[in-house]
C-alpha positions as CSV (number, residue, x, y, z in Angstrom):
1,M,43.6,-18.0,-48.7
2,R,43.0,-20.9,-46.4
3,L,39.7,-19.4,-45.2
4,R,38.5,-18.9,-48.7
5,H,39.6,-22.4,-49.6
6,W,37.7,-23.8,-46.6
7,R,34.5,-21.9,-47.5
8,K,34.7,-23.3,-51.0
9,E,35.0,-26.9,-49.8
10,A,32.8,-26.7,-46.7
11,P,29.6,-27.6,-48.7
12,L,31.3,-30.7,-50.1
13,H,32.4,-31.9,-46.6
14,L,28.8,-31.3,-45.3
15,M,27.4,-33.3,-48.2
16,I,29.4,-36.4,-47.3
17,L,28.9,-36.0,-43.5
18,P,25.7,-38.1,-43.4
19,G,27.4,-40.9,-45.3
20,L,30.4,-40.8,-42.9
21,L,28.1,-40.9,-39.9
22,L,26.3,-44.0,-41.3
23,V,29.7,-45.7,-41.9
24,V,30.8,-44.9,-38.3
25,V,27.6,-46.0,-36.7
26,F,27.0,-49.2,-38.7
27,S,30.6,-50.3,-39.6
28,Y,33.0,-49.1,-36.9
29,V,30.9,-48.9,-33.7
30,P,29.9,-52.6,-34.0
31,L,33.6,-53.6,-34.1
32,F,33.6,-53.3,-30.3
33,G,31.3,-56.4,-30.3
34,L,34.3,-58.5,-31.6
35,T,35.4,-58.7,-28.0
36,M,32.7,-61.3,-27.5
37,A,34.9,-63.7,-29.4
38,F,37.2,-63.7,-26.4
39,Q,34.5,-63.8,-23.7
40,K,32.0,-66.2,-22.3
41,F,29.2,-63.8,-23.2
42,L,25.9,-64.0,-21.3
43,P,23.1,-61.7,-22.3
44,G,21.9,-59.5,-19.5
45,R,25.3,-58.9,-17.9
46,P,27.2,-55.7,-18.4
47,F,29.3,-56.2,-21.5
48,F,32.8,-56.0,-19.9
49,D,31.7,-58.0,-16.9
50,N,31.6,-61.2,-18.8
51,Q,34.3,-63.8,-18.2
52,W,37.3,-63.6,-20.5
53,V,38.3,-66.9,-22.0
54,G,41.0,-66.0,-24.4
55,F,41.1,-68.2,-27.5
56,D,38.9,-71.0,-26.0
57,N,36.1,-70.1,-28.4
58,F,38.4,-70.5,-31.4
59,K,39.7,-73.9,-30.0
60,F,36.1,-75.1,-29.5
61,M,35.2,-73.9,-33.0
62,W,38.1,-76.0,-34.6
63,D,37.1,-79.0,-32.5
64,M,33.5,-78.9,-33.7
65,P,32.7,-82.0,-35.8
66,D,31.2,-79.9,-38.6
67,S,33.9,-77.2,-38.8
68,R,36.1,-78.8,-41.4
69,R,33.2,-79.9,-43.5
70,V,31.7,-76.4,-43.4
71,L,35.0,-74.8,-44.4
72,W,35.4,-77.2,-47.3
73,N,31.9,-76.5,-48.5
74,T,32.5,-72.8,-48.4
75,V,35.8,-72.9,-50.3
76,Y,34.5,-75.5,-52.8
77,I,31.3,-73.6,-53.6
78,A,33.0,-70.2,-53.7
79,C,35.8,-71.4,-56.0
80,L,33.2,-73.0,-58.4
81,K,31.3,-69.7,-58.5
82,I,34.5,-67.7,-59.2
83,V,35.6,-70.0,-62.0
84,A,32.2,-70.1,-63.7
85,G,31.7,-66.4,-63.1
86,Q,34.8,-65.6,-65.1
87,I,34.5,-68.1,-68.0
88,V,30.8,-67.7,-68.9
89,P,30.7,-63.9,-69.1
90,I,33.8,-63.9,-71.3
91,L,32.1,-66.4,-73.7
92,I,28.8,-64.5,-73.8
93,A,30.6,-61.1,-74.3
94,L,32.6,-62.6,-77.2
95,L,29.4,-63.9,-78.8
96,L,27.5,-60.6,-78.3
97,N,30.4,-58.8,-79.8
98,E,29.8,-60.6,-83.1
99,V,26.1,-59.6,-83.2
100,R,25.8,-56.9,-85.9
101,K,22.1,-55.9,-85.2
102,I,22.3,-53.2,-82.4
103,W,18.7,-53.7,-81.3
104,L,19.2,-57.5,-80.8
105,K,22.5,-57.0,-79.0
106,R,21.0,-54.4,-76.6
107,S,17.9,-56.6,-76.0
108,V,20.0,-59.6,-75.1
109,Q,22.2,-57.5,-72.8
110,T,19.1,-56.2,-71.0
111,L,17.5,-59.7,-70.6
112,I,20.7,-61.3,-69.1
113,Y,21.2,-58.3,-66.8
114,L,17.7,-58.2,-65.3
115,P,18.1,-61.2,-62.8
116,H,21.0,-59.2,-61.1
117,F,18.3,-56.8,-59.7
118,L,16.2,-59.6,-58.1
119,S,16.8,-60.6,-54.5
120,W,17.4,-64.1,-53.5
121,I,14.2,-64.1,-51.5
122,I,12.2,-63.7,-54.7
123,L,14.4,-66.1,-56.7
124,G,14.5,-68.6,-53.9
125,G,10.7,-69.0,-54.1
126,I,10.8,-69.2,-57.8
127,L,13.6,-71.8,-57.8
128,V,11.8,-74.0,-55.2
129,D,8.8,-74.2,-57.5
130,I,10.6,-74.8,-60.8
131,L,13.1,-77.3,-59.4
132,S,10.5,-79.3,-57.4
133,P,10.9,-83.1,-58.1
134,S,7.2,-83.6,-58.6
135,Q,5.7,-80.4,-60.0
136,G,8.7,-78.4,-61.1
137,I,8.9,-77.6,-64.8
138,V,12.6,-78.6,-65.0
139,N,11.8,-82.2,-63.9
140,Q,8.7,-82.3,-66.1
141,V,10.8,-81.4,-69.2
142,M,13.4,-84.0,-68.2
143,G,10.6,-86.6,-67.8
144,V,9.6,-86.1,-71.5
145,F,13.1,-87.4,-72.4
146,G,12.8,-90.3,-70.0
147,I,15.1,-88.8,-67.3
148,D,14.1,-89.6,-63.7
149,P,13.2,-86.7,-61.4
150,I,16.1,-85.1,-59.6
151,Y,15.8,-83.4,-56.2
152,F,18.1,-80.5,-57.0
153,L,17.5,-78.8,-53.6
154,G,17.4,-81.9,-51.4
155,D,20.2,-84.1,-52.8
156,N,23.7,-83.6,-51.6
157,R,25.1,-84.7,-54.9
158,W,23.3,-82.0,-56.8
159,F,22.9,-79.1,-54.4
160,P,26.4,-77.5,-54.8
161,F,26.0,-77.5,-58.6
162,T,22.5,-76.1,-58.3
163,L,23.9,-73.2,-56.2
164,V,26.7,-72.5,-58.7
165,T,24.3,-72.7,-61.7
166,T,21.6,-70.5,-60.2
167,D,24.2,-67.9,-59.0
168,L,25.7,-67.9,-62.4
169,W,22.3,-67.3,-64.1
170,K,21.7,-64.4,-61.7
171,E,25.0,-62.6,-61.9
172,F,26.8,-63.4,-65.2
173,G,25.0,-60.5,-67.0
174,F,26.8,-58.0,-64.9
175,N,30.4,-59.2,-65.7
176,T,29.3,-59.6,-69.3
177,I,28.7,-55.9,-69.5
178,V,32.1,-55.2,-68.0
179,Y,33.8,-57.3,-70.7
180,L,31.7,-55.7,-73.4
181,A,32.9,-52.4,-72.3
182,A,36.5,-53.7,-72.4
183,L,35.9,-54.9,-76.0
184,T,35.0,-51.4,-77.1
185,G,38.4,-50.2,-76.1
186,I,40.2,-52.4,-78.7
187,N,41.5,-50.4,-81.7
188,P,39.4,-51.3,-84.8
189,A,42.5,-50.7,-86.9
190,L,43.9,-54.0,-85.6
191,Y,40.9,-55.9,-87.1
192,E,41.3,-54.1,-90.4
193,A,44.9,-54.9,-90.6
194,S,44.3,-58.6,-89.8
195,L,41.7,-58.8,-92.6
196,I,44.3,-57.6,-95.0
197,D,46.5,-60.4,-93.8
198,G,43.8,-62.9,-94.4
199,A,42.8,-63.6,-90.7
200,N,39.3,-65.0,-90.2
201,R,37.0,-64.2,-87.2
202,W,38.4,-67.1,-85.1
203,K,42.0,-66.0,-85.6
204,Q,41.0,-62.4,-84.8
205,T,39.4,-63.5,-81.6
206,L,42.5,-65.5,-80.5
207,N,45.1,-62.9,-81.5
208,I,43.3,-59.6,-81.0
209,T,40.2,-59.8,-79.0
210,L,41.3,-62.0,-76.1
211,P,44.7,-60.3,-75.7
212,G,42.9,-57.0,-75.8
213,I,40.7,-57.8,-72.8
214,M,43.2,-59.9,-70.9
215,P,44.2,-57.1,-68.5
216,I,40.5,-56.8,-67.4
217,V,40.2,-60.6,-67.2
218,I,43.3,-60.7,-64.9
219,L,42.1,-57.8,-62.9
220,L,38.6,-59.3,-62.2
221,A,40.1,-62.8,-61.6
222,T,42.6,-61.6,-59.0
223,L,40.1,-59.3,-57.2
224,S,37.7,-62.3,-57.0
225,L,40.2,-64.1,-54.7
226,G,38.8,-62.0,-51.8
227,N,35.6,-63.9,-52.1
228,V,37.0,-67.4,-51.5
229,L,35.2,-67.5,-48.1
230,N,32.0,-65.8,-49.4
231,A,29.9,-68.5,-50.9
232,G,26.7,-66.4,-50.8
233,F,24.7,-66.4,-47.6
234,D,21.5,-65.0,-49.1
235,Q,21.4,-67.7,-51.8
236,V,22.3,-70.6,-49.5
237,F,20.0,-69.5,-46.7
238,N,17.0,-69.3,-49.0
239,L,17.6,-72.6,-50.8
240,Y,19.1,-75.0,-48.3
241,S,17.5,-77.3,-45.8
242,P,18.7,-79.8,-43.1
243,S,18.8,-82.5,-45.7
244,V,21.7,-80.8,-47.6
245,Y,23.7,-79.5,-44.6
246,E,26.4,-82.0,-45.6
247,S,27.1,-80.4,-48.9
248,G,25.6,-76.9,-48.6
249,D,26.3,-75.6,-45.1
250,I,28.8,-72.8,-45.3
251,V,30.5,-70.5,-42.8
252,D,27.9,-67.8,-42.9
253,T,25.0,-70.1,-42.4
254,L,26.8,-71.8,-39.5
255,V,27.3,-68.4,-37.9
256,Y,23.6,-67.7,-38.3
257,R,22.5,-71.0,-36.7
258,V,25.0,-70.9,-33.9
259,G,24.5,-67.3,-33.0
260,L,20.8,-66.6,-33.6
261,G,19.5,-70.2,-33.5
262,Q,21.4,-71.5,-30.5
263,A,22.3,-68.2,-28.8
264,Q,26.0,-69.1,-28.7
265,Y,27.0,-65.5,-29.3
266,S,30.7,-65.8,-28.4
267,L,31.2,-68.9,-30.6
268,A,29.4,-67.3,-33.6
269,T,31.5,-64.1,-33.1
270,A,34.7,-66.2,-33.1
271,I,33.8,-67.9,-36.3
272,G,32.8,-64.7,-38.0
273,L,36.0,-63.0,-36.8
274,L,38.2,-65.8,-38.1
275,K,36.5,-65.6,-41.5
276,S,36.9,-61.8,-41.7
277,V,40.6,-62.1,-40.9
278,V,41.2,-64.7,-43.6
279,S,39.1,-62.7,-46.1
280,F,41.1,-59.6,-45.3
281,I,44.3,-61.5,-46.0
282,M,43.0,-62.8,-49.3
283,I,41.8,-59.4,-50.4
284,S,45.2,-57.9,-49.6
285,I,46.8,-60.6,-51.7
286,S,44.4,-60.1,-54.5
287,Y,45.2,-56.4,-54.7
288,I,48.9,-57.1,-54.7
289,L,48.4,-59.5,-57.6
290,A,46.1,-57.1,-59.4
291,Y,48.9,-54.4,-59.2
292,R,51.6,-56.8,-60.3
293,L,49.7,-58.5,-63.1
294,A,47.3,-55.7,-64.3
295,N,48.8,-52.5,-63.0
296,Y,45.7,-51.8,-61.0
297,R,45.9,-49.6,-57.9
298,I,43.3,-48.2,-55.5
299,F,45.5,-45.6,-53.9
């Protein structure tokens, strides 16, 4: 029986073998490099012959003049993205749910979902052009109404909100589809019963629609806690400049500059390791909350 069972499942195990090899090679083997966070790593030396310095890199990281500012920027931008990324898709999903023409509803869904497939390299070039203070179409339109040009990508007052707005424009279509799928699971009989009781569309939304999708809202909100230290490296790297380091520099861009720009590999590894540990803790907390509040479990 066991032999016959193994023969039946062997093709399935062989099918996932390439994927497992890729995970081991690119996800688990590089974990040995985390030892650099506890070394004074010098390229060219044998890896384990480098001087061990314990937690000196972590102490130096915390004493850096920019460390607290970078941490604040990361948490601030990430939290704004999380909040906006929850509220706007819910509103758009509720509005689309009221559209009765199927062709119009599907067309809008497709249009708002398309930016999700564009990389930040492409969008970065587009945004640099349209947000330019001199030739950008946004400032030209604002000039028609007598508003002075704004340097969205070069002014520390505007840069964080520019990051949040552009990220929201790119990604809100994905969460909107999730909420639209949740809306389809609401029993239509509830709406019919409410009509008999004289409820209008607004009362139906407050008393039926929102409570019906609340488990999904809670689930996505709690799971998003794991992204508190992920402010979006791709986006920030393609849009920021030294003039907005004060408000736009985040943990990932600091790791990039320190590690690849200044060749301080041990310090960059220490910063990245600390971020990973905090992210792991936040993800664990988010899954516990998702289980307690929305009865969501992975295993």
